C-alpha positions, -999 to 999 in steps of 0.1 A, spaced: -446 681 457 -428 714 461 -413 726 428 -381 746 431 -369 771 405 -337 764 386 -319 791 407 -331 775 439 -322 740 427 -287 746 414 -269 750 447 -287 719 461 -278 698 431 -242 710 435 -241 700 472 -258 667 464 -231 658 438 -204 666 463 -220 646 491 -215 609 500 -241 585 511 -245 583 549 -270 572 575 -291 602 566 -285 605 529 -292 579 502 -290 581 464 -314 560 443 -318 556 406 -354 551 397 -347 523 372 -338 497 398 -360 466 403 -385 468 431 -375 504 438 -407 515 455 -404 487 481 -368 497 488 -377 534 490 -406 527 515 -382 506 536 -356 535 536 -383 561 545 -396 540 573 -360 535 587 -353 572 585 -385 581 603 -377 555 631 -341 568 635 -325 602 628 -345 612 598 -328 616 564 -330 626 527 -335 604 497 -322 618 465 -342 601 437 -329 600 402 -292 603 414 -268 574 410 -245 564 439 -211 580 439 -195 545 434 -211 542 400 -205 576 384 -190 610 392 -202 646 389 -232 653 367 -229 618 352 -248 607 383 -279 626 373 -304 602 357 -335 620 368 -369 606 379 -379 604 343 -361 571 342 -392 556 358 -420 581 364 -445 554 373 -424 544 403 -424 580 416 -462 582 412 -466 549 430 -442 560 458 -462 592 463 -494 572 466 -480 546 489 -464 570 514 -499 582 522 -513 547 529 -485 522 536 -472 535 570 -487 527 603 -489 553 619 -487 576 589 -455 597 585 -471 631 583 -444 657 578 -425 642 549 -418 665 520 -411 659 483 -390 686 465 -386 686 427 -353 701 415 -350 709 378 -315 702 364 -296 691 334 -293 653 333 -263 632 323 -273 633 287 -277 671 288 -315 669 286 -337 688 310 -350 667 339 -357 665 376 -342 651 407 -366 646 437 -355 650 473 -377 632 498 -371 648 532 -381 624 561 -380 639 596 -372 620 627 -404 608 643 -413 604 679 -435 574 669 -425 540 657 -436 534 621 -440 502 602 -449 494 566 -484 481 563 -483 445 551 -495 411 562 -475 415 594 -494 446 603 -527 429 598 -517 400 620 -505 423 648 -539 440 647 -559 408 648 -576 418 680 -588 450 665 -601 431 635 -621 407 657 -635 436 678 -645 455 647 -623 486 655 -620 498 619 -605 531 628 -574 513 641 -569 491 610 -546 498 581 -560 503 546 -575 471 532 -553 459 503 -559 431 479 -555 397 496 -545 409 531 -535 384 558 -571 380 570 -583 370 536 -554 346 531 -561 330 565 -598 325 557 -590 310 523 -565 285 536 -586 275 566 -616 269 543 -595 249 519 -582 227 547 -616 222 562 -631 212 528 -604 185 525 -611 173 561 -649 173 553 -644 152 522 -621 128 541 -647 123 569 -675 118 543 -654 91 525 -646 74 558 -683 73 568 -693 60 534 -667 32 535 -679 22 570 -715 17 559 -705 -2 528 
């Protein structure tokens, strides 16, 4: 995270408030439901297209005007922490040159706060968010034991789910076969 001084931040805040959302600029309040998932999707889309900037802690111009749009990242600091963690582990391949800029400013209620700009460059690689689909696409690497090509292991990834359901089905089949054999002898 790069911290700007108030003097460095003021012109950027002013230009943000005058700007409208576009293909390369998106405003997000941090209090929204499932915000981290939405932000990861937007970051991935920016990297795979023209690049772009996410302004975190700023409401869309449709919902407020001027400084009334400045909610700040303090609205949900846990989401910002989670986003910073996940951008390092949830993209395949990693997006390496992304930058986070913290801009101090006066928020809508006149309290001191911060807006964070996430600058995502256009990438020459195709990125995806690591999830069950990524594990399934990498099944051949899993079976060959090529750990260096695998995404980070999360809780209950696709491989674990597949083994669980396969074992559950086979147990039911085994019990069914045992009951059928027992009834035949009886």
